[in-house]
Gaussian input, Z-matrix of N, CA and C with variables (Angstrom, degrees):
# hf/3-21g

backbone

0 1
 N
 C     1     B1
 C     2     B2     1     A1
 N     3     B3     2     A2     1     D1
 C     4     B4     3     A3     2     D2
 C     5     B5     4     A4     3     D3
 N     6     B6     5     A5     4     D4
 C     7     B7     6     A6     5     D5
 C     8     B8     7     A7     6     D6
 N     9     B9     8     A8     7     D7
 C    10    B10     9     A9     8     D8
 C    11    B11    10    A10     9     D9
 N    12    B12    11    A11    10    D10
 C    13    B13    12    A12    11    D11
 C    14    B14    13    A13    12    D12
 N    15    B15    14    A14    13    D13
 C    16    B16    15    A15    14    D14
 C    17    B17    16    A16    15    D15
 N    18    B18    17    A17    16    D16
 C    19    B19    18    A18    17    D17
 C    20    B20    19    A19    18    D18
 N    21    B21    20    A20    19    D19
 C    22    B22    21    A21    20    D20
 C    23    B23    22    A22    21    D21
 N    24    B24    23    A23    22    D22
 C    25    B25    24    A24    23    D23
 C    26    B26    25    A25    24    D24
 N    27    B27    26    A26    25    D25
 C    28    B28    27    A27    26    D26
 C    29    B29    28    A28    27    D27
 N    30    B30    29    A29    28    D28
 C    31    B31    30    A30    29    D29
 C    32    B32    31    A31    30    D30
 N    33    B33    32    A32    31    D31
 C    34    B34    33    A33    32    D32
 C    35    B35    34    A34    33    D33
 N    36    B36    35    A35    34    D34
 C    37    B37    36    A36    35    D35
 C    38    B38    37    A37    36    D36
 N    39    B39    38    A38    37    D37
 C    40    B40    39    A39    38    D38
 C    41    B41    40    A40    39    D39
 N    42    B42    41    A41    40    D40
 C    43    B43    42    A42    41    D41
 C    44    B44    43    A43    42    D42
 N    45    B45    44    A44    43    D43
 C    46    B46    45    A45    44    D44
 C    47    B47    46    A46    45    D45
 N    48    B48    47    A47    46    D46
 C    49    B49    48    A48    47    D47
 C    50    B50    49    A49    48    D48
 N    51    B51    50    A50    49    D49
 C    52    B52    51    A51    50    D50
 C    53    B53    52    A52    51    D51
 N    54    B54    53    A53    52    D52
 C    55    B55    54    A54    53    D53
 C    56    B56    55    A55    54    D54
 N    57    B57    56    A56    55    D55
 C    58    B58    57    A57    56    D56
 C    59    B59    58    A58    57    D57
 N    60    B60    59    A59    58    D58
 C    61    B61    60    A60    59    D59
 C    62    B62    61    A61    60    D60
 N    63    B63    62    A62    61    D61
 C    64    B64    63    A63    62    D62
 C    65    B65    64    A64    63    D63
 N    66    B66    65    A65    64    D64
 C    67    B67    66    A66    65    D65
 C    68    B68    67    A67    66    D66
 N    69    B69    68    A68    67    D67
 C    70    B70    69    A69    68    D68
 C    71    B71    70    A70    69    D69
 N    72    B72    71    A71    70    D70
 C    73    B73    72    A72    71    D71
 C    74    B74    73    A73    72    D72
 N    75    B75    74    A74    73    D73
 C    76    B76    75    A75    74    D74
 C    77    B77    76    A76    75    D75
 N    78    B78    77    A77    76    D76
 C    79    B79    78    A78    77    D77
 C    80    B80    79    A79    78    D78
 N    81    B81    80    A80    79    D79
 C    82    B82    81    A81    80    D80
 C    83    B83    82    A82    81    D81
 N    84    B84    83    A83    82    D82
 C    85    B85    84    A84    83    D83
 C    86    B86    85    A85    84    D84
 N    87    B87    86    A86    85    D85
 C    88    B88    87    A87    86    D86
 C    89    B89    88    A88    87    D87
 N    90    B90    89    A89    88    D88
 C    91    B91    90    A90    89    D89
 C    92    B92    91    A91    90    D90
 N    93    B93    92    A92    91    D91
 C    94    B94    93    A93    92    D92
 C    95    B95    94    A94    93    D93
 N    96    B96    95    A95    94    D94
 C    97    B97    96    A96    95    D95
 C    98    B98    97    A97    96    D96
 N    99    B99    98    A98    97    D97
 C   100   B100    99    A99    98    D98
 C   101   B101   100   A100    99    D99
 N   102   B102   101   A101   100   D100
 C   103   B103   102   A102   101   D101
 C   104   B104   103   A103   102   D102
 N   105   B105   104   A104   103   D103
 C   106   B106   105   A105   104   D104
 C   107   B107   106   A106   105   D105
 N   108   B108   107   A107   106   D106
 C   109   B109   108   A108   107   D107
 C   110   B110   109   A109   108   D108
 N   111   B111   110   A110   109   D109
 C   112   B112   111   A111   110   D110
 C   113   B113   112   A112   111   D111
 N   114   B114   113   A113   112   D112
 C   115   B115   114   A114   113   D113
 C   116   B116   115   A115   114   D114
 N   117   B117   116   A116   115   D115
 C   118   B118   117   A117   116   D116
 C   119   B119   118   A118   117   D117
 N   120   B120   119   A119   118   D118
 C   121   B121   120   A120   119   D119
 C   122   B122   121   A121   120   D120
 N   123   B123   122   A122   121   D121
 C   124   B124   123   A123   122   D122
 C   125   B125   124   A124   123   D123
 N   126   B126   125   A125   124   D124
 C   127   B127   126   A126   125   D125
 C   128   B128   127   A127   126   D126
 N   129   B129   128   A128   127   D127
 C   130   B130   129   A129   128   D128
 C   131   B131   130   A130   129   D129
 N   132   B132   131   A131   130   D130
 C   133   B133   132   A132   131   D131
 C   134   B134   133   A133   132   D132
 N   135   B135   134   A134   133   D133
 C   136   B136   135   A135   134   D134
 C   137   B137   136   A136   135   D135
 N   138   B138   137   A137   136   D136
 C   139   B139   138   A138   137   D137
 C   140   B140   139   A139   138   D138
 N   141   B141   140   A140   139   D139
 C   142   B142   141   A141   140   D140
 C   143   B143   142   A142   141   D141
 N   144   B144   143   A143   142   D142
 C   145   B145   144   A144   143   D143
 C   146   B146   145   A145   144   D144
 N   147   B147   146   A146   145   D145
 C   148   B148   147   A147   146   D146
 C   149   B149   148   A148   147   D147
 N   150   B150   149   A149   148   D148
 C   151   B151   150   A150   149   D149
 C   152   B152   151   A151   150   D150
 N   153   B153   152   A152   151   D151
 C   154   B154   153   A153   152   D152
 C   155   B155   154   A154   153   D153
 N   156   B156   155   A155   154   D154
 C   157   B157   156   A156   155   D155
 C   158   B158   157   A157   156   D156
 N   159   B159   158   A158   157   D157
 C   160   B160   159   A159   158   D158
 C   161   B161   160   A160   159   D159
 N   162   B162   161   A161   160   D160
 C   163   B163   162   A162   161   D161
 C   164   B164   163   A163   162   D162
 N   165   B165   164   A164   163   D163
 C   166   B166   165   A165   164   D164
 C   167   B167   166   A166   165   D165
 N   168   B168   167   A167   166   D166
 C   169   B169   168   A168   167   D167
 C   170   B170   169   A169   168   D168
 N   171   B171   170   A170   169   D169
 C   172   B172   171   A171   170   D170
 C   173   B173   172   A172   171   D171
 N   174   B174   173   A173   172   D172
 C   175   B175   174   A174   173   D173
 C   176   B176   175   A175   174   D174
 N   177   B177   176   A176   175   D175
 C   178   B178   177   A177   176   D176
 C   179   B179   178   A178   177   D177
 N   180   B180   179   A179   178   D178
 C   181   B181   180   A180   179   D179
 C   182   B182   181   A181   180   D180
 N   183   B183   182   A182   181   D181
 C   184   B184   183   A183   182   D182
 C   185   B185   184   A184   183   D183
 N   186   B186   185   A185   184   D184
 C   187   B187   186   A186   185   D185
 C   188   B188   187   A187   186   D186
 N   189   B189   188   A188   187   D187
 C   190   B190   189   A189   188   D188
 C   191   B191   190   A190   189   D189
 N   192   B192   191   A191   190   D190
 C   193   B193   192   A192   191   D191
 C   194   B194   193   A193   192   D192
 N   195   B195   194   A194   193   D193
 C   196   B196   195   A195   194   D194
 C   197   B197   196   A196   195   D195
 N   198   B198   197   A197   196   D196
 C   199   B199   198   A198   197   D197
 C   200   B200   199   A199   198   D198
 N   201   B201   200   A200   199   D199
 C   202   B202   201   A201   200   D200
 C   203   B203   202   A202   201   D201
 N   204   B204   203   A203   202   D202
 C   205   B205   204   A204   203   D203
 C   206   B206   205   A205   204   D204
 N   207   B207   206   A206   205   D205
 C   208   B208   207   A207   206   D206
 C   209   B209   208   A208   207   D207
 N   210   B210   209   A209   208   D208
 C   211   B211   210   A210   209   D209
 C   212   B212   211   A211   210   D210
 N   213   B213   212   A212   211   D211
 C   214   B214   213   A213   212   D212
 C   215   B215   214   A214   213   D213
 N   216   B216   215   A215   214   D214
 C   217   B217   216   A216   215   D215
 C   218   B218   217   A217   216   D216
 N   219   B219   218   A218   217   D217
 C   220   B220   219   A219   218   D218
 C   221   B221   220   A220   219   D219
 N   222   B222   221   A221   220   D220
 C   223   B223   222   A222   221   D221
 C   224   B224   223   A223   222   D222
 N   225   B225   224   A224   223   D223
 C   226   B226   225   A225   224   D224
 C   227   B227   226   A226   225   D225
 N   228   B228   227   A227   226   D226
 C   229   B229   228   A228   227   D227
 C   230   B230   229   A229   228   D228
 N   231   B231   230   A230   229   D229
 C   232   B232   231   A231   230   D230
 C   233   B233   232   A232   231   D231
 N   234   B234   233   A233   232   D232
 C   235   B235   234   A234   233   D233
 C   236   B236   235   A235   234   D234
 N   237   B237   236   A236   235   D235
 C   238   B238   237   A237   236   D236
 C   239   B239   238   A238   237   D237
 N   240   B240   239   A239   238   D238
 C   241   B241   240   A240   239   D239
 C   242   B242   241   A241   240   D240
 N   243   B243   242   A242   241   D241
 C   244   B244   243   A243   242   D242
 C   245   B245   244   A244   243   D243
 N   246   B246   245   A245   244   D244
 C   247   B247   246   A246   245   D245
 C   248   B248   247   A247   246   D246
 N   249   B249   248   A248   247   D247
 C   250   B250   249   A249   248   D248
 C   251   B251   250   A250   249   D249
 N   252   B252   251   A251   250   D250
 C   253   B253   252   A252   251   D251
 C   254   B254   253   A253   252   D252
 N   255   B255   254   A254   253   D253
 C   256   B256   255   A255   254   D254
 C   257   B257   256   A256   255   D255
 N   258   B258   257   A257   256   D256
 C   259   B259   258   A258   257   D257
 C   260   B260   259   A259   258   D258

   B1=1.4465
   B2=1.5305
   B3=1.3277
   B4=1.4605
   B5=1.5230
   B6=1.3286
   B7=1.4667
   B8=1.5272
   B9=1.3294
   B10=1.4689
   B11=1.5206
   B12=1.3439
   B13=1.4633
   B14=1.5287
   B15=1.3217
   B16=1.4625
   B17=1.5249
   B18=1.3199
   B19=1.4662
   B20=1.5242
   B21=1.3289
   B22=1.4656
   B23=1.5233
   B24=1.3244
   B25=1.4663
   B26=1.5250
   B27=1.3237
   B28=1.4658
   B29=1.5364
   B30=1.3186
   B31=1.4687
   B32=1.5216
   B33=1.3337
   B34=1.4584
   B35=1.5227
   B36=1.3200
   B37=1.4663
   B38=1.5274
   B39=1.3164
   B40=1.4679
   B41=1.5270
   B42=1.3399
   B43=1.4625
   B44=1.5265
   B45=1.3215
   B46=1.4660
   B47=1.5276
   B48=1.3209
   B49=1.4601
   B50=1.5179
   B51=1.3271
   B52=1.4568
   B53=1.5207
   B54=1.3268
   B55=1.4656
   B56=1.5219
   B57=1.3297
   B58=1.4723
   B59=1.5339
   B60=1.3361
   B61=1.4729
   B62=1.5292
   B63=1.3270
   B64=1.4619
   B65=1.5222
   B66=1.3317
   B67=1.4592
   B68=1.5222
   B69=1.3176
   B70=1.4627
   B71=1.5261
   B72=1.3334
   B73=1.4613
   B74=1.5269
   B75=1.3188
   B76=1.4627
   B77=1.5241
   B78=1.3221
   B79=1.4624
   B80=1.5203
   B81=1.3358
   B82=1.4635
   B83=1.5202
   B84=1.2959
   B85=1.4694
   B86=1.5240
   B87=1.3287
   B88=1.4601
   B89=1.5299
   B90=1.3267
   B91=1.4753
   B92=1.5298
   B93=1.3405
   B94=1.4728
   B95=1.5252
   B96=1.3231
   B97=1.4603
   B98=1.5244
   B99=1.3213
   B100=1.4669
   B101=1.5233
   B102=1.3230
   B103=1.4636
   B104=1.5267
   B105=1.3226
   B106=1.4686
   B107=1.5264
   B108=1.3178
   B109=1.4648
   B110=1.5212
   B111=1.3236
   B112=1.4568
   B113=1.5289
   B114=1.3262
   B115=1.4645
   B116=1.5256
   B117=1.3326
   B118=1.4609
   B119=1.5242
   B120=1.3123
   B121=1.4648
   B122=1.5236
   B123=1.3325
   B124=1.4671
   B125=1.5171
   B126=1.3235
   B127=1.4715
   B128=1.5306
   B129=1.3364
   B130=1.4592
   B131=1.5245
   B132=1.3271
   B133=1.4699
   B134=1.5223
   B135=1.3103
   B136=1.4651
   B137=1.5290
   B138=1.3246
   B139=1.4629
   B140=1.5276
   B141=1.3323
   B142=1.4602
   B143=1.5260
   B144=1.3322
   B145=1.4681
   B146=1.5311
   B147=1.3233
   B148=1.4621
   B149=1.5274
   B150=1.3239
   B151=1.4622
   B152=1.5228
   B153=1.3248
   B154=1.4660
   B155=1.5213
   B156=1.3306
   B157=1.4679
   B158=1.5193
   B159=1.3158
   B160=1.4601
   B161=1.5286
   B162=1.3432
   B163=1.4700
   B164=1.5301
   B165=1.3146
   B166=1.4639
   B167=1.5223
   B168=1.3207
   B169=1.4630
   B170=1.5210
   B171=1.3176
   B172=1.4672
   B173=1.5276
   B174=1.3208
   B175=1.4645
   B176=1.5277
   B177=1.3271
   B178=1.4647
   B179=1.5251
   B180=1.3260
   B181=1.4670
   B182=1.5246
   B183=1.3142
   B184=1.4613
   B185=1.5304
   B186=1.3138
   B187=1.4589
   B188=1.5259
   B189=1.3260
   B190=1.4641
   B191=1.5226
   B192=1.3246
   B193=1.4676
   B194=1.5281
   B195=1.3230
   B196=1.4652
   B197=1.5287
   B198=1.3295
   B199=1.4608
   B200=1.5241
   B201=1.3258
   B202=1.4657
   B203=1.5252
   B204=1.3180
   B205=1.4650
   B206=1.5305
   B207=1.3061
   B208=1.4583
   B209=1.5140
   B210=1.3191
   B211=1.4637
   B212=1.5267
   B213=1.3155
   B214=1.4603
   B215=1.5323
   B216=1.3144
   B217=1.4563
   B218=1.5316
   B219=1.3122
   B220=1.4569
   B221=1.5327
   B222=1.3370
   B223=1.4672
   B224=1.5321
   B225=1.3344
   B226=1.4661
   B227=1.5211
   B228=1.3340
   B229=1.4629
   B230=1.5290
   B231=1.3320
   B232=1.4639
   B233=1.5237
   B234=1.3335
   B235=1.4625
   B236=1.5301
   B237=1.3264
   B238=1.4651
   B239=1.5293
   B240=1.3183
   B241=1.4663
   B242=1.5233
   B243=1.3236
   B244=1.4651
   B245=1.5138
   B246=1.3374
   B247=1.4685
   B248=1.5268
   B249=1.3139
   B250=1.4659
   B251=1.5288
   B252=1.3294
   B253=1.4630
   B254=1.5251
   B255=1.3275
   B256=1.4638
   B257=1.5231
   B258=1.3256
   B259=1.4681
   B260=1.4954
   A1=111.26
   A2=116.87
   A3=120.26
   A4=110.62
   A5=117.26
   A6=120.19
   A7=110.55
   A8=116.36
   A9=119.98
   A10=110.70
   A11=116.50
   A12=120.17
   A13=110.75
   A14=116.29
   A15=120.36
   A16=110.89
   A17=117.12
   A18=121.36
   A19=110.85
   A20=116.64
   A21=120.32
   A22=110.99
   A23=116.90
   A24=120.90
   A25=110.91
   A26=116.74
   A27=119.87
   A28=111.11
   A29=116.51
   A30=119.83
   A31=110.87
   A32=116.34
   A33=119.78
   A34=111.38
   A35=117.41
   A36=120.25
   A37=110.60
   A38=116.73
   A39=120.43
   A40=110.15
   A41=116.62
   A42=120.02
   A43=111.85
   A44=116.17
   A45=119.80
   A46=109.76
   A47=116.55
   A48=119.90
   A49=112.52
   A50=117.19
   A51=120.15
   A52=112.53
   A53=117.55
   A54=120.01
   A55=113.48
   A56=118.43
   A57=120.48
   A58=111.90
   A59=120.49
   A60=117.61
   A61=113.85
   A62=117.31
   A63=120.24
   A64=112.29
   A65=116.93
   A66=120.23
   A67=110.78
   A68=115.60
   A69=120.39
   A70=109.91
   A71=116.77
   A72=120.36
   A73=110.89
   A74=117.35
   A75=120.38
   A76=110.90
   A77=116.90
   A78=120.65
   A79=110.62
   A80=116.98
   A81=121.18
   A82=112.40
   A83=117.99
   A84=121.41
   A85=110.39
   A86=117.12
   A87=120.94
   A88=113.24
   A89=118.07
   A90=120.31
   A91=112.72
   A92=119.55
   A93=117.87
   A94=112.70
   A95=116.84
   A96=119.67
   A97=110.71
   A98=117.27
   A99=120.84
   A100=110.69
   A101=116.97
   A102=120.64
   A103=111.07
   A104=117.52
   A105=120.46
   A106=111.54
   A107=116.85
   A108=119.61
   A109=111.18
   A110=116.37
   A111=119.73
   A112=110.74
   A113=116.92
   A114=120.40
   A115=111.63
   A116=117.17
   A117=120.64
   A118=111.73
   A119=116.59
   A120=120.71
   A121=112.59
   A122=117.37
   A123=120.28
   A124=111.74
   A125=116.93
   A126=124.59
   A127=110.88
   A128=115.90
   A129=121.26
   A130=112.79
   A131=118.02
   A132=120.33
   A133=111.21
   A134=116.22
   A135=120.56
   A136=110.81
   A137=116.86
   A138=120.34
   A139=111.17
   A140=116.97
   A141=120.35
   A142=111.06
   A143=116.86
   A144=118.81
   A145=110.95
   A146=117.25
   A147=120.56
   A148=110.57
   A149=116.78
   A150=120.42
   A151=111.81
   A152=117.20
   A153=120.69
   A154=112.14
   A155=117.49
   A156=120.96
   A157=113.27
   A158=118.39
   A159=120.98
   A160=110.71
   A161=117.90
   A162=119.91
   A163=113.61
   A164=118.51
   A165=120.15
   A166=110.40
   A167=117.07
   A168=120.27
   A169=109.80
   A170=117.09
   A171=120.52
   A172=110.35
   A173=117.45
   A174=120.72
   A175=111.08
   A176=117.31
   A177=120.64
   A178=111.31
   A179=117.02
   A180=120.67
   A181=110.10
   A182=117.40
   A183=120.98
   A184=110.86
   A185=117.42
   A186=121.30
   A187=110.73
   A188=117.03
   A189=120.26
   A190=110.86
   A191=117.64
   A192=120.94
   A193=110.79
   A194=117.22
   A195=120.66
   A196=110.19
   A197=116.85
   A198=119.95
   A199=111.40
   A200=117.25
   A201=120.49
   A202=110.14
   A203=117.78
   A204=120.26
   A205=110.78
   A206=117.09
   A207=121.08
   A208=112.53
   A209=116.56
   A210=122.35
   A211=110.48
   A212=117.72
   A213=121.10
   A214=112.45
   A215=118.10
   A216=122.20
   A217=112.22
   A218=118.22
   A219=122.24
   A220=112.65
   A221=116.96
   A222=119.38
   A223=113.58
   A224=118.38
   A225=120.39
   A226=109.71
   A227=115.83
   A228=120.18
   A229=110.20
   A230=114.81
   A231=119.48
   A232=111.33
   A233=117.53
   A234=120.40
   A235=110.65
   A236=116.46
   A237=120.09
   A238=111.40
   A239=116.64
   A240=120.11
   A241=110.45
   A242=117.24
   A243=120.85
   A244=112.18
   A245=116.40
   A246=119.37
   A247=111.15
   A248=116.17
   A249=120.17
   A250=110.08
   A251=116.22
   A252=120.78
   A253=111.03
   A254=116.69
   A255=121.61
   A256=111.70
   A257=117.25
   A258=120.14
   A259=109.42
   D1=-35.53
   D2=179.15
   D3=-64.14
   D4=-35.65
   D5=178.88
   D6=-64.25
   D7=-36.38
   D8=177.37
   D9=-63.11
   D10=-47.46
   D11=179.94
   D12=-62.77
   D13=-40.28
   D14=-179.65
   D15=-63.78
   D16=-45.08
   D17=179.05
   D18=-64.70
   D19=-43.25
   D20=179.52
   D21=-64.62
   D22=-40.48
   D23=179.97
   D24=-65.91
   D25=-41.63
   D26=178.23
   D27=-66.48
   D28=-38.44
   D29=177.30
   D30=-64.30
   D31=-40.51
   D32=177.01
   D33=-64.48
   D34=-36.29
   D35=177.94
   D36=-62.33
   D37=-40.64
   D38=177.56
   D39=-66.26
   D40=-43.30
   D41=178.28
   D42=-62.60
   D43=-38.11
   D44=177.32
   D45=-63.12
   D46=-42.38
   D47=178.35
   D48=-60.03
   D49=-38.86
   D50=178.52
   D51=-76.96
   D52=-29.08
   D53=-175.58
   D54=-82.80
   D55=-18.55
   D56=-177.20
   D57=-56.53
   D58=-50.00
   D59=-179.74
   D60=-78.47
   D61=-11.45
   D62=-174.60
   D63=-95.92
   D64=-50.47
   D65=-171.71
   D66=-147.87
   D67=118.60
   D68=176.65
   D69=-68.92
   D70=-37.64
   D71=-179.30
   D72=-63.06
   D73=-42.36
   D74=178.14
   D75=-64.97
   D76=-39.02
   D77=176.60
   D78=-63.25
   D79=-40.04
   D80=178.67
   D81=-67.12
   D82=-22.04
   D83=175.82
   D84=-85.27
   D85=-42.52
   D86=-174.81
   D87=-72.51
   D88=-34.74
   D89=-178.11
   D90=-62.60
   D91=-50.22
   D92=176.85
   D93=-64.48
   D94=-31.97
   D95=177.40
   D96=-64.39
   D97=-41.47
   D98=176.66
   D99=-64.81
   D100=-38.62
   D101=177.61
   D102=-64.76
   D103=-41.56
   D104=177.52
   D105=-62.87
   D106=-40.62
   D107=177.26
   D108=-64.66
   D109=-38.58
   D110=178.47
   D111=-65.13
   D112=-39.74
   D113=178.08
   D114=-69.06
   D115=-36.23
   D116=-179.87
   D117=-71.23
   D118=-24.93
   D119=-177.44
   D120=-71.73
   D121=-28.98
   D122=-178.54
   D123=85.23
   D124=-155.26
   D125=-179.91
   D126=55.54
   D127=51.69
   D128=-174.00
   D129=-67.27
   D130=-39.92
   D131=-179.31
   D132=-61.78
   D133=-43.31
   D134=179.97
   D135=-64.62
   D136=-43.49
   D137=-179.91
   D138=-65.42
   D139=-42.10
   D140=-179.24
   D141=-65.12
   D142=-40.91
   D143=179.42
   D144=-67.69
   D145=-34.63
   D146=176.50
   D147=-65.80
   D148=-42.37
   D149=178.88
   D150=-65.44
   D151=-38.47
   D152=-179.31
   D153=-63.78
   D154=-32.59
   D155=-177.18
   D156=-88.79
   D157=-10.55
   D158=-174.01
   D159=-79.78
   D160=128.00
   D161=-176.08
   D162=-67.40
   D163=-29.57
   D164=179.47
   D165=-69.51
   D166=-37.01
   D167=176.87
   D168=-64.74
   D169=-40.44
   D170=178.25
   D171=-62.42
   D172=-40.99
   D173=178.46
   D174=-65.94
   D175=-39.49
   D176=179.14
   D177=-66.10
   D178=-41.28
   D179=178.35
   D180=-65.83
   D181=-39.83
   D182=177.88
   D183=-64.41
   D184=-42.53
   D185=177.64
   D186=-61.76
   D187=-43.41
   D188=178.76
   D189=-64.25
   D190=-38.68
   D191=178.48
   D192=-63.90
   D193=-39.49
   D194=177.31
   D195=-65.50
   D196=-38.70
   D197=177.61
   D198=-65.04
   D199=-39.24
   D200=177.85
   D201=-65.54
   D202=-41.22
   D203=176.18
   D204=-62.71
   D205=-39.59
   D206=176.75
   D207=-65.39
   D208=-27.59
   D209=176.63
   D210=-58.53
   D211=-38.38
   D212=-178.83
   D213=-83.19
   D214=-12.96
   D215=-176.87
   D216=-97.37
   D217=-15.02
   D218=-171.49
   D219=-71.54
   D220=147.69
   D221=177.83
   D222=-82.29
   D223=-11.23
   D224=179.67
   D225=-78.29
   D226=169.76
   D227=-178.67
   D228=-67.36
   D229=157.69
   D230=179.88
   D231=-63.96
   D232=-31.37
   D233=179.19
   D234=-64.14
   D235=-46.95
   D236=179.37
   D237=-67.50
   D238=-41.14
   D239=178.35
   D240=-64.54
   D241=-36.36
   D242=177.43
   D243=-64.14
   D244=-37.64
   D245=177.19
   D246=-65.55
   D247=-38.73
   D248=178.36
   D249=-67.11
   D250=-42.23
   D251=179.33
   D252=-66.28
   D253=-31.66
   D254=-179.54
   D255=-67.13
   D256=-26.96
   D257=179.72
   D258=-63.65

């Protein structure tokens, strides 16, 4: 059963890659579906340790941290800045 989830998750990752330039709505549907498959597959410790060591994840977390710091520096209202950060 784990092999099925792994294959389905990898297929969804490829579909997400193709859907990004084509349709934002399709990407918004496929991303949570891939996350649900990842959660259903189990093996959380292994997945978390893999994510912690991956350089792209580190870059994404760093980018998000810079955006959060910019949230407190912006001259616009916190409500508007929160909407931008939510994107």
